[in-house]
Chimera marker file (.cmm) of the C-alpha trace (Angstrom):
<marker_set name="trace">
<marker id="1" x="0.185" y="0.188" z="0.080" r="1" g="1" b="0" radius="0.5"/>
<marker id="2" x="1.110" y="4.194" z="-0.150" r="1" g="1" b="0" radius="0.5"/>
<marker id="3" x="1.027" y="6.797" z="1.642" r="1" g="1" b="0" radius="0.5"/>
<marker id="4" x="-1.600" y="7.989" z="0.512" r="1" g="1" b="0" radius="0.5"/>
<marker id="5" x="-4.211" y="5.748" z="0.890" r="1" g="1" b="0" radius="0.5"/>
<marker id="6" x="-2.445" y="4.025" z="4.204" r="1" g="1" b="0" radius="0.5"/>
<marker id="7" x="-3.160" y="7.479" z="5.934" r="1" g="1" b="0" radius="0.5"/>
<marker id="8" x="-6.181" y="8.162" z="5.113" r="1" g="1" b="0" radius="0.5"/>
<marker id="9" x="-7.569" y="4.652" z="6.218" r="1" g="1" b="0" radius="0.5"/>
<marker id="10" x="-5.992" y="5.203" z="9.723" r="1" g="1" b="0" radius="0.5"/>
<marker id="11" x="-7.526" y="9.444" z="9.513" r="1" g="1" b="0" radius="0.5"/>
<marker id="12" x="-11.173" y="6.615" z="7.931" r="1" g="1" b="0" radius="0.5"/>
<marker id="13" x="-9.911" y="3.890" z="11.579" r="1" g="1" b="0" radius="0.5"/>
<marker id="14" x="-10.149" y="6.933" z="14.166" r="1" g="1" b="0" radius="0.5"/>
<marker id="15" x="-14.068" y="7.456" z="13.913" r="1" g="1" b="0" radius="0.5"/>
<marker id="16" x="-17.527" y="9.469" z="12.914" r="1" g="1" b="0" radius="0.5"/>
<marker id="17" x="-16.853" y="12.055" z="15.526" r="1" g="1" b="0" radius="0.5"/>
<marker id="18" x="-14.766" y="14.014" z="17.836" r="1" g="1" b="0" radius="0.5"/>
<marker id="19" x="-15.913" y="12.599" z="20.542" r="1" g="1" b="0" radius="0.5"/>
<marker id="20" x="-15.635" y="8.798" z="18.876" r="1" g="1" b="0" radius="0.5"/>
<marker id="21" x="-11.865" y="10.149" z="17.888" r="1" g="1" b="0" radius="0.5"/>
<marker id="22" x="-11.148" y="10.729" z="21.519" r="1" g="1" b="0" radius="0.5"/>
<marker id="23" x="-12.211" y="7.636" z="22.559" r="1" g="1" b="0" radius="0.5"/>
<marker id="24" x="-10.550" y="5.463" z="20.219" r="1" g="1" b="0" radius="0.5"/>
<marker id="25" x="-6.824" y="7.852" z="20.658" r="1" g="1" b="0" radius="0.5"/>
<marker id="26" x="-8.025" y="7.213" z="24.652" r="1" g="1" b="0" radius="0.5"/>
<marker id="27" x="-8.186" y="3.788" z="24.548" r="1" g="1" b="0" radius="0.5"/>
<marker id="28" x="-4.750" y="2.740" z="22.578" r="1" g="1" b="0" radius="0.5"/>
<marker id="29" x="-3.107" y="5.215" z="25.034" r="1" g="1" b="0" radius="0.5"/>
<marker id="30" x="-2.638" y="7.492" z="22.607" r="1" g="1" b="0" radius="0.5"/>
<marker id="31" x="-1.168" y="11.465" z="23.654" r="1" g="1" b="0" radius="0.5"/>
<marker id="32" x="-0.297" y="14.454" z="22.235" r="1" g="1" b="0" radius="0.5"/>
<marker id="33" x="0.547" y="18.207" z="22.436" r="1" g="1" b="0" radius="0.5"/>
<marker id="34" x="-2.074" y="21.374" z="22.614" r="1" g="1" b="0" radius="0.5"/>
<marker id="35" x="-1.432" y="23.581" z="19.507" r="1" g="1" b="0" radius="0.5"/>
<marker id="36" x="1.223" y="21.979" z="18.304" r="1" g="1" b="0" radius="0.5"/>
<marker id="37" x="0.720" y="20.958" z="15.193" r="1" g="1" b="0" radius="0.5"/>
<marker id="38" x="3.373" y="17.907" z="15.451" r="1" g="1" b="0" radius="0.5"/>
<marker id="39" x="3.483" y="16.337" z="18.571" r="1" g="1" b="0" radius="0.5"/>
<marker id="40" x="-1.183" y="16.349" z="18.564" r="1" g="1" b="0" radius="0.5"/>
<marker id="41" x="-2.948" y="12.610" z="19.406" r="1" g="1" b="0" radius="0.5"/>
<marker id="42" x="-3.268" y="12.673" z="15.532" r="1" g="1" b="0" radius="0.5"/>
<marker id="43" x="-0.145" y="13.199" z="14.882" r="1" g="1" b="0" radius="0.5"/>
<marker id="44" x="1.515" y="11.080" z="17.265" r="1" g="1" b="0" radius="0.5"/>
<marker id="45" x="-1.485" y="7.697" z="15.890" r="1" g="1" b="0" radius="0.5"/>
<marker id="46" x="-0.666" y="8.778" z="13.008" r="1" g="1" b="0" radius="0.5"/>
<marker id="47" x="3.365" y="8.260" z="12.867" r="1" g="1" b="0" radius="0.5"/>
<marker id="48" x="3.368" y="5.316" z="14.946" r="1" g="1" b="0" radius="0.5"/>
<marker id="49" x="0.665" y="3.446" z="12.568" r="1" g="1" b="0" radius="0.5"/>
<marker id="50" x="2.440" y="4.558" z="9.449" r="1" g="1" b="0" radius="0.5"/>
<marker id="51" x="6.158" y="3.556" z="10.932" r="1" g="1" b="0" radius="0.5"/>
<marker id="52" x="3.977" y="0.186" z="11.429" r="1" g="1" b="0" radius="0.5"/>
<marker id="53" x="2.633" y="-0.177" z="8.215" r="1" g="1" b="0" radius="0.5"/>
<marker id="54" x="6.500" y="0.515" z="6.913" r="1" g="1" b="0" radius="0.5"/>
<marker id="55" x="5.903" y="4.390" z="6.413" r="1" g="1" b="0" radius="0.5"/>
<marker id="56" x="8.440" y="6.749" z="8.504" r="1" g="1" b="0" radius="0.5"/>
<marker id="57" x="7.720" y="11.090" z="7.680" r="1" g="1" b="0" radius="0.5"/>
<marker id="58" x="7.383" y="14.347" z="9.670" r="1" g="1" b="0" radius="0.5"/>
<marker id="59" x="3.887" y="14.379" z="9.844" r="1" g="1" b="0" radius="0.5"/>
<marker id="60" x="2.598" y="17.214" z="10.220" r="1" g="1" b="0" radius="0.5"/>
<marker id="61" x="-1.671" y="17.980" z="11.147" r="1" g="1" b="0" radius="0.5"/>
<marker id="62" x="-2.444" y="21.526" z="9.726" r="1" g="1" b="0" radius="0.5"/>
<marker id="63" x="-6.418" y="22.437" z="9.395" r="1" g="1" b="0" radius="0.5"/>
<marker id="64" x="-8.018" y="20.001" z="7.569" r="1" g="1" b="0" radius="0.5"/>
<marker id="65" x="-4.866" y="18.415" z="5.783" r="1" g="1" b="0" radius="0.5"/>
<marker id="66" x="-2.538" y="15.492" z="7.302" r="1" g="1" b="0" radius="0.5"/>
<marker id="67" x="0.828" y="16.314" z="5.762" r="1" g="1" b="0" radius="0.5"/>
<marker id="68" x="3.788" y="14.477" z="5.194" r="1" g="1" b="0" radius="0.5"/>
<marker id="69" x="7.619" y="15.136" z="4.987" r="1" g="1" b="0" radius="0.5"/>
<marker id="70" x="10.623" y="13.575" z="4.401" r="1" g="1" b="0" radius="0.5"/>
<marker id="71" x="12.112" y="13.696" z="8.219" r="1" g="1" b="0" radius="0.5"/>
<marker id="72" x="16.140" y="14.053" z="6.388" r="1" g="1" b="0" radius="0.5"/>
<marker id="73" x="14.959" y="17.155" z="4.110" r="1" g="1" b="0" radius="0.5"/>
<marker id="74" x="14.328" y="20.592" z="5.152" r="1" g="1" b="0" radius="0.5"/>
<marker id="75" x="10.108" y="21.532" z="4.546" r="1" g="1" b="0" radius="0.5"/>
<marker id="76" x="11.133" y="22.791" z="1.523" r="1" g="1" b="0" radius="0.5"/>
<marker id="77" x="12.604" y="20.558" z="0.035" r="1" g="1" b="0" radius="0.5"/>
<marker id="78" x="10.753" y="17.067" z="1.594" r="1" g="1" b="0" radius="0.5"/>
<marker id="79" x="7.334" y="17.404" z="0.949" r="1" g="1" b="0" radius="0.5"/>
<marker id="80" x="5.928" y="14.061" z="-0.049" r="1" g="1" b="0" radius="0.5"/>
<marker id="81" x="2.559" y="13.726" z="-0.359" r="1" g="1" b="0" radius="0.5"/>
<marker id="82" x="-0.334" y="15.066" z="2.314" r="1" g="1" b="0" radius="0.5"/>
<marker id="83" x="-4.404" y="13.874" z="2.836" r="1" g="1" b="0" radius="0.5"/>
<marker id="84" x="-7.182" y="15.577" z="3.634" r="1" g="1" b="0" radius="0.5"/>
<marker id="85" x="-8.239" y="15.208" z="7.230" r="1" g="1" b="0" radius="0.5"/>
<marker id="86" x="-12.160" y="14.676" z="8.104" r="1" g="1" b="0" radius="0.5"/>
<marker id="87" x="-14.840" y="16.776" z="9.615" r="1" g="1" b="0" radius="0.5"/>
<marker id="88" x="-14.087" y="14.737" z="12.747" r="1" g="1" b="0" radius="0.5"/>
<marker id="89" x="-11.102" y="14.937" z="13.519" r="1" g="1" b="0" radius="0.5"/>
<marker id="90" x="-10.337" y="18.424" z="12.283" r="1" g="1" b="0" radius="0.5"/>
<marker id="91" x="-13.251" y="19.499" z="14.666" r="1" g="1" b="0" radius="0.5"/>
<marker id="92" x="-11.498" y="17.506" z="17.600" r="1" g="1" b="0" radius="0.5"/>
<marker id="93" x="-8.148" y="19.093" z="17.259" r="1" g="1" b="0" radius="0.5"/>
<marker id="94" x="-9.940" y="22.611" z="17.629" r="1" g="1" b="0" radius="0.5"/>
<marker id="95" x="-11.607" y="20.617" z="20.421" r="1" g="1" b="0" radius="0.5"/>
<marker id="96" x="-8.134" y="19.622" z="21.804" r="1" g="1" b="0" radius="0.5"/>
<marker id="97" x="-6.749" y="22.615" z="21.491" r="1" g="1" b="0" radius="0.5"/>
<marker id="98" x="-8.909" y="24.131" z="23.119" r="1" g="1" b="0" radius="0.5"/>
<marker id="99" x="-8.310" y="21.942" z="26.012" r="1" g="1" b="0" radius="0.5"/>
<marker id="100" x="-11.185" y="19.196" z="25.436" r="1" g="1" b="0" radius="0.5"/>
<marker id="101" x="-9.573" y="15.896" z="26.276" r="1" g="1" b="0" radius="0.5"/>
<marker id="102" x="-7.813" y="16.148" z="29.579" r="1" g="1" b="0" radius="0.5"/>
<marker id="103" x="-6.766" y="12.802" z="29.383" r="1" g="1" b="0" radius="0.5"/>
<marker id="104" x="-5.385" y="12.784" z="26.416" r="1" g="1" b="0" radius="0.5"/>
<marker id="105" x="-2.764" y="15.347" z="26.467" r="1" g="1" b="0" radius="0.5"/>
<marker id="106" x="0.527" y="14.336" z="27.238" r="1" g="1" b="0" radius="0.5"/>
<marker id="107" x="2.214" y="15.491" z="30.808" r="1" g="1" b="0" radius="0.5"/>
<link id1="1" id2="2" r="1" g="1" b="0" radius="0.2"/>
<link id1="2" id2="3" r="1" g="1" b="0" radius="0.2"/>
<link id1="3" id2="4" r="1" g="1" b="0" radius="0.2"/>
<link id1="4" id2="5" r="1" g="1" b="0" radius="0.2"/>
<link id1="5" id2="6" r="1" g="1" b="0" radius="0.2"/>
<link id1="6" id2="7" r="1" g="1" b="0" radius="0.2"/>
<link id1="7" id2="8" r="1" g="1" b="0" radius="0.2"/>
<link id1="8" id2="9" r="1" g="1" b="0" radius="0.2"/>
<link id1="9" id2="10" r="1" g="1" b="0" radius="0.2"/>
<link id1="10" id2="11" r="1" g="1" b="0" radius="0.2"/>
<link id1="11" id2="12" r="1" g="1" b="0" radius="0.2"/>
<link id1="12" id2="13" r="1" g="1" b="0" radius="0.2"/>
<link id1="13" id2="14" r="1" g="1" b="0" radius="0.2"/>
<link id1="14" id2="15" r="1" g="1" b="0" radius="0.2"/>
<link id1="15" id2="16" r="1" g="1" b="0" radius="0.2"/>
<link id1="16" id2="17" r="1" g="1" b="0" radius="0.2"/>
<link id1="17" id2="18" r="1" g="1" b="0" radius="0.2"/>
<link id1="18" id2="19" r="1" g="1" b="0" radius="0.2"/>
<link id1="19" id2="20" r="1" g="1" b="0" radius="0.2"/>
<link id1="20" id2="21" r="1" g="1" b="0" radius="0.2"/>
<link id1="21" id2="22" r="1" g="1" b="0" radius="0.2"/>
<link id1="22" id2="23" r="1" g="1" b="0" radius="0.2"/>
<link id1="23" id2="24" r="1" g="1" b="0" radius="0.2"/>
<link id1="24" id2="25" r="1" g="1" b="0" radius="0.2"/>
<link id1="25" id2="26" r="1" g="1" b="0" radius="0.2"/>
<link id1="26" id2="27" r="1" g="1" b="0" radius="0.2"/>
<link id1="27" id2="28" r="1" g="1" b="0" radius="0.2"/>
<link id1="28" id2="29" r="1" g="1" b="0" radius="0.2"/>
<link id1="29" id2="30" r="1" g="1" b="0" radius="0.2"/>
<link id1="30" id2="31" r="1" g="1" b="0" radius="0.2"/>
<link id1="31" id2="32" r="1" g="1" b="0" radius="0.2"/>
<link id1="32" id2="33" r="1" g="1" b="0" radius="0.2"/>
<link id1="33" id2="34" r="1" g="1" b="0" radius="0.2"/>
<link id1="34" id2="35" r="1" g="1" b="0" radius="0.2"/>
<link id1="35" id2="36" r="1" g="1" b="0" radius="0.2"/>
<link id1="36" id2="37" r="1" g="1" b="0" radius="0.2"/>
<link id1="37" id2="38" r="1" g="1" b="0" radius="0.2"/>
<link id1="38" id2="39" r="1" g="1" b="0" radius="0.2"/>
<link id1="39" id2="40" r="1" g="1" b="0" radius="0.2"/>
<link id1="40" id2="41" r="1" g="1" b="0" radius="0.2"/>
<link id1="41" id2="42" r="1" g="1" b="0" radius="0.2"/>
<link id1="42" id2="43" r="1" g="1" b="0" radius="0.2"/>
<link id1="43" id2="44" r="1" g="1" b="0" radius="0.2"/>
<link id1="44" id2="45" r="1" g="1" b="0" radius="0.2"/>
<link id1="45" id2="46" r="1" g="1" b="0" radius="0.2"/>
<link id1="46" id2="47" r="1" g="1" b="0" radius="0.2"/>
<link id1="47" id2="48" r="1" g="1" b="0" radius="0.2"/>
<link id1="48" id2="49" r="1" g="1" b="0" radius="0.2"/>
<link id1="49" id2="50" r="1" g="1" b="0" radius="0.2"/>
<link id1="50" id2="51" r="1" g="1" b="0" radius="0.2"/>
<link id1="51" id2="52" r="1" g="1" b="0" radius="0.2"/>
<link id1="52" id2="53" r="1" g="1" b="0" radius="0.2"/>
<link id1="53" id2="54" r="1" g="1" b="0" radius="0.2"/>
<link id1="54" id2="55" r="1" g="1" b="0" radius="0.2"/>
<link id1="55" id2="56" r="1" g="1" b="0" radius="0.2"/>
<link id1="56" id2="57" r="1" g="1" b="0" radius="0.2"/>
<link id1="57" id2="58" r="1" g="1" b="0" radius="0.2"/>
<link id1="58" id2="59" r="1" g="1" b="0" radius="0.2"/>
<link id1="59" id2="60" r="1" g="1" b="0" radius="0.2"/>
<link id1="60" id2="61" r="1" g="1" b="0" radius="0.2"/>
<link id1="61" id2="62" r="1" g="1" b="0" radius="0.2"/>
<link id1="62" id2="63" r="1" g="1" b="0" radius="0.2"/>
<link id1="63" id2="64" r="1" g="1" b="0" radius="0.2"/>
<link id1="64" id2="65" r="1" g="1" b="0" radius="0.2"/>
<link id1="65" id2="66" r="1" g="1" b="0" radius="0.2"/>
<link id1="66" id2="67" r="1" g="1" b="0" radius="0.2"/>
<link id1="67" id2="68" r="1" g="1" b="0" radius="0.2"/>
<link id1="68" id2="69" r="1" g="1" b="0" radius="0.2"/>
<link id1="69" id2="70" r="1" g="1" b="0" radius="0.2"/>
<link id1="70" id2="71" r="1" g="1" b="0" radius="0.2"/>
<link id1="71" id2="72" r="1" g="1" b="0" radius="0.2"/>
<link id1="72" id2="73" r="1" g="1" b="0" radius="0.2"/>
<link id1="73" id2="74" r="1" g="1" b="0" radius="0.2"/>
<link id1="74" id2="75" r="1" g="1" b="0" radius="0.2"/>
<link id1="75" id2="76" r="1" g="1" b="0" radius="0.2"/>
<link id1="76" id2="77" r="1" g="1" b="0" radius="0.2"/>
<link id1="77" id2="78" r="1" g="1" b="0" radius="0.2"/>
<link id1="78" id2="79" r="1" g="1" b="0" radius="0.2"/>
<link id1="79" id2="80" r="1" g="1" b="0" radius="0.2"/>
<link id1="80" id2="81" r="1" g="1" b="0" radius="0.2"/>
<link id1="81" id2="82" r="1" g="1" b="0" radius="0.2"/>
<link id1="82" id2="83" r="1" g="1" b="0" radius="0.2"/>
<link id1="83" id2="84" r="1" g="1" b="0" radius="0.2"/>
<link id1="84" id2="85" r="1" g="1" b="0" radius="0.2"/>
<link id1="85" id2="86" r="1" g="1" b="0" radius="0.2"/>
<link id1="86" id2="87" r="1" g="1" b="0" radius="0.2"/>
<link id1="87" id2="88" r="1" g="1" b="0" radius="0.2"/>
<link id1="88" id2="89" r="1" g="1" b="0" radius="0.2"/>
<link id1="89" id2="90" r="1" g="1" b="0" radius="0.2"/>
<link id1="90" id2="91" r="1" g="1" b="0" radius="0.2"/>
<link id1="91" id2="92" r="1" g="1" b="0" radius="0.2"/>
<link id1="92" id2="93" r="1" g="1" b="0" radius="0.2"/>
<link id1="93" id2="94" r="1" g="1" b="0" radius="0.2"/>
<link id1="94" id2="95" r="1" g="1" b="0" radius="0.2"/>
<link id1="95" id2="96" r="1" g="1" b="0" radius="0.2"/>
<link id1="96" id2="97" r="1" g="1" b="0" radius="0.2"/>
<link id1="97" id2="98" r="1" g="1" b="0" radius="0.2"/>
<link id1="98" id2="99" r="1" g="1" b="0" radius="0.2"/>
<link id1="99" id2="100" r="1" g="1" b="0" radius="0.2"/>
<link id1="100" id2="101" r="1" g="1" b="0" radius="0.2"/>
<link id1="101" id2="102" r="1" g="1" b="0" radius="0.2"/>
<link id1="102" id2="103" r="1" g="1" b="0" radius="0.2"/>
<link id1="103" id2="104" r="1" g="1" b="0" radius="0.2"/>
<link id1="104" id2="105" r="1" g="1" b="0" radius="0.2"/>
<link id1="105" id2="106" r="1" g="1" b="0" radius="0.2"/>
<link id1="106" id2="107" r="1" g="1" b="0" radius="0.2"/>
</marker_set>
């Protein structure tokens, strides 16, 4: 499987609502940092899940997209691909950044 379809499946499998996504991440003990596009729970989950499939990109969750970069190159040179973030996942990130889902906040 290629990076983009693998990532799209991971996003879809998180859930169909922000609360369902939070429950899925909590079940898998995935935590993250607020307002950190490289270390939010979704970025951390994507990094782990993609690594298990043999992919090792740097993952950034920005707005309505998840961007993938080669870890060994600058952002200017290392862009690999992106996938759209689902509306429920986007809403989850917004709520997480505002302090909801405290059980998922790292530290």
